[in-house]
C-alpha positions in Angstrom: -0.2 -0.3 0.1 1.9 3.2 -0.9 1.2 6.5 1.2 -1.1 7.9 -1.4 -4.2 5.6 -0.4 -2.6 6.2 2.8 -3.3 9.8 3.2 -6.6 9.6 0.8 -8.0 7.0 3.7 -6.5 9.2 6.8 -8.8 11.9 5.2 -11.6 10.5 4.5 -13.9 12.9 6.3 -12.3 15.4 3.7 -12.2 13.1 0.8 -16.2 12.4 1.6 -15.7 9.1 1.3 -16.7 6.0 4.0 -15.8 2.4 2.0 -12.9 1.1 -0.1 -13.0 -1.8 -2.4 -9.4 -4.0 -3.0 -9.3 -6.1 -5.6 -6.7 -8.4 -6.2 -5.5 -8.7 -9.7 -3.1 -7.6 -12.1 -2.8 -5.4 -15.7 -2.7 -6.6 -19.0 -0.6 -4.7 -21.0 -0.2 -1.7 -18.6 -4.1 -0.9 -18.9 -6.8 -3.3 -18.5 -7.7 -4.0 -15.2 -8.2 -7.9 -14.8 -9.8 -8.7 -11.3 -9.5 -13.0 -12.5 -7.5 -14.3 -10.4 -5.4 -17.7 -11.2 -6.7 -20.4 -9.5 -4.0 -21.9 -7.4 -3.3 -18.0 -6.3 -6.9 -18.0 -5.1 -6.9 -21.0 -3.2 -4.1 -20.2 -1.1 -6.0 -17.0 -0.4 -8.9 -19.0 0.7 -7.1 -21.3 2.4 -5.6 -19.3 4.1 -8.2 -17.5 5.7 -9.8 -20.1 6.5 -7.2 -21.3 8.7 -7.2 -18.1 10.3 -10.7 -18.7 11.3 -12.5 -15.7 10.5 -16.0 -15.3 11.1 -17.2 -17.3 7.8 -20.4 -16.9 5.7 -21.9 -18.0 2.2 -24.3 -17.1 -0.4 -25.2 -16.2 -3.7 -26.2 -12.2 -4.1 -28.1 -10.6 -7.1 -27.6 -7.1 -7.6 -29.5 -4.7 -9.9 -27.6 -2.0 -11.3 -28.8 1.7 -12.6 -26.1 4.2 -12.8 -24.8 4.6 -8.7 -28.1 3.1 -7.7 -27.7 -0.5 -6.7 -30.9 -3.2 -5.5 -30.2 -6.4 -3.5 -33.8 -7.5 -4.2 -33.9 -10.3 -2.1 -32.4 -8.2 1.2 -34.4 -4.9 -0.2 -31.4 -2.9 0.1 -30.7 0.0 -2.0 -27.7 1.7 -2.3 -26.7 4.8 -3.8 -22.5 4.9 -4.3 -20.9 8.5 -5.4 -17.7 10.0 -5.1 -16.2 6.6 -6.7 -12.3 7.4 -7.1 -9.5 4.9 -8.8 -6.4 4.3 -7.6 -4.3 2.1 -9.8 -1.0 -0.3 -7.7 1.1 -2.4 -9.5 -1.3 -5.7 -8.5 -4.3 -4.5 -6.9 -7.5 -1.6 -7.7 -8.3 0.7 -5.1 -11.8 2.0 -5.0 -12.9 4.8 -2.9 -16.3 5.7 -2.7 -19.5 6.9 -0.9 -22.1 4.6 0.0 -25.6 6.0 1.8 -28.5 3.5 1.7 -31.4 5.2 0.3 -35.2 2.9 0.7 -36.5 -0.1 -1.2 -39.0 1.8 -4.0 -36.2 4.9 -4.5 -34.3 2.5 -6.9 -35.0 3.7 -10.7 -37.6 1.7 -12.8 -35.5 1.6 -15.6 -35.6 -1.5 -17.9 -31.9 -2.0 -18.8 -30.5 -3.3 -15.8 -26.8 -4.4 -15.0 -27.8 -8.4 -12.9 -24.6 -8.9 -11.3 -24.4 -12.2 -10.3 -22.4 -13.3 -7.5 -21.8 -16.9 -6.0 -19.7 -15.3 -2.3 -17.6 -16.6 0.6 -17.1 -13.6 3.2 -14.5 -13.5 5.9 -15.3 -11.2 8.5 -12.0 -9.8 10.0 -13.3 -6.9 11.9 -16.5 -4.9 11.9 -14.4 -2.5 9.5 -12.7 -5.2 6.8 -14.3 -8.3 5.1 -12.9 -10.4 2.6 -15.2 -11.9 -0.2 -14.1 -14.9 -2.5 -16.3 -14.2 -5.7 -17.6 -16.8 -8.2 -14.0 -19.0 -7.4 -11.9 -16.5 -9.0 -12.2 -13.1 -7.8 -10.9 -11.1 -4.2 -12.3 -8.5 -2.9 -11.1 -6.7 0.2 -14.0 -4.3 1.6 -12.9 -1.3 4.6 -15.5 0.3 5.9 -14.0 4.0 6.5 -14.9 5.1 9.6 -13.1 7.0 13.3 -11.3 3.4 13.3 -8.8 4.2 10.0 -6.1 3.9 11.6 -6.6 0.4 12.8 -8.1 -0.3 10.0 -4.5 0.3 7.4 -2.6 -1.3 10.4 -4.3 -4.9 9.6 -4.8 -4.2 6.2 -0.6 -4.0 5.5 -0.5 -7.1 7.9 -2.7 -8.9 4.9 -0.6 -7.1 2.4 2.0 -8.8 4.0 0.7 -12.4 4.0 -1.3 -11.9 0.6 1.3 -9.9 -1.7 
């Protein structure tokens, strides 16, 4: 994790963000980021999480997306992602954003939704940090940014020592 990312996270209130998603992957031809991971690497990280005895849940998720609006039909949750910024790193893609929940019925009534279907293994490290193993080929680390951001940064640094 570089200083630019650390500074952005430490100033999360000034930057109007409350979430960080880190996708593991790599860049193809130094321009396109691919989230699809090698099966051996994916399984080694999954085994590491299983052995750490983190809280584990497995579920399927179907998300409808239209612009900045997201809807999980089963749980009746609707949220908006605004102020989205991408920070590129060598083997990771960092995405910061401001996430707000909205009422279920406020989701736009359009017919051309982007539908994401995901099978997820979620490992909860602590209240702020979770590792999501998506569709047996992607890994996403989700961090909620709040008053514990300095502790979350330390946990993320330790996690990256193990992962990379």
